[in-house]
C-alpha positions in Angstrom: 207.2 106.0 44.0 209.1 106.4 40.8 210.5 103.3 39.1 212.9 103.6 36.2 214.9 100.9 34.4 218.1 100.9 32.4 219.6 98.0 30.5 223.3 97.8 29.9 224.4 94.6 28.1 222.5 91.9 29.9 222.2 93.7 33.3 218.9 95.5 34.2 219.2 98.3 36.7 216.0 99.2 38.5 216.0 102.6 40.2 213.5 103.4 42.9 212.9 107.0 44.0 210.5 108.4 46.6 208.6 106.6 49.3 208.7 102.8 49.5 206.0 102.3 52.1 202.9 100.3 52.8 200.8 103.0 51.2 202.2 102.3 47.7 203.3 98.7 48.2 200.7 97.0 46.0 201.4 99.4 43.1 205.2 98.9 43.5 204.7 95.1 43.7 202.8 95.2 40.4 205.5 97.4 38.8 208.2 95.0 40.0 206.2 92.0 38.5 206.0 93.9 35.2 209.8 94.5 35.2 210.5 90.8 35.6 208.1 89.9 32.8 209.3 92.6 30.5 213.0 91.9 30.9 213.2 88.1 30.9 216.3 88.2 28.8 218.4 90.0 31.4 220.9 87.9 33.3 221.2 90.1 36.3 219.1 92.7 38.2 220.7 95.6 40.0 218.5 97.5 42.5 219.4 101.1 43.1 217.7 102.4 46.3 219.7 105.6 46.5 216.6 107.7 45.6 214.3 106.2 48.2 213.5 108.9 50.7 211.3 106.8 53.1 211.1 103.1 53.5 209.1 100.9 55.9 209.0 97.2 56.4 206.7 96.8 53.4 209.2 98.5 51.1 212.0 96.3 52.6 209.9 93.2 51.9 209.5 94.2 48.3 213.3 94.6 47.9 213.7 91.1 49.4 211.0 89.8 47.1 212.8 91.2 44.1 215.9 89.4 45.2 214.0 86.1 45.7 212.3 86.4 42.3 215.6 87.1 40.5 217.3 84.2 42.2 214.3 81.9 41.4 214.6 82.9 37.7 218.3 82.1 37.8 219.4 85.7 37.5 222.0 87.5 39.5 220.9 90.2 42.0 222.6 92.9 43.9 221.7 96.2 45.5 224.1 98.7 44.0 223.3 101.7 46.2 221.3 102.5 49.3 219.8 105.7 50.5 219.6 106.6 54.2 216.1 105.0 54.5 217.0 101.6 53.0 220.3 101.4 54.7 218.8 102.1 58.1 216.2 99.3 57.6 218.8 96.9 56.3 220.9 97.5 59.4 217.9 97.4 61.8 216.9 94.0 60.5 220.5 92.7 60.2 220.2 92.4 56.4 223.3 94.4 55.4 225.1 91.4 54.0 222.0 90.0 52.3 221.3 93.3 50.7 224.9 94.3 50.3 225.2 97.5 48.3 228.8 96.7 47.1 230.1 99.4 49.5 228.1 102.2 47.9 225.9 104.4 50.2 224.2 107.6 49.2 223.6 110.1 52.0 
């Protein structure tokens, strides 16, 4: 799993690429925790899942945890793009609105 960040004004964009599965969940969780601690000054987090090639329920839980953490810190949150894997799980678990990607899908 590749994780990259970009800051534009006060908005932090977090891009995930590769597999977001149980096999890398603990590593990804640690990286997400670091992102929050390293970017406390951002006012909003955007999650870009367009590069995620495989996602299971553990990966989905981490996306949900990122939203929960952002909201608990008083930050805005939105998924700005889905790939096929994240979109399929969001639909399967009826989380399309909760993880709304502002109308942008990739693939």
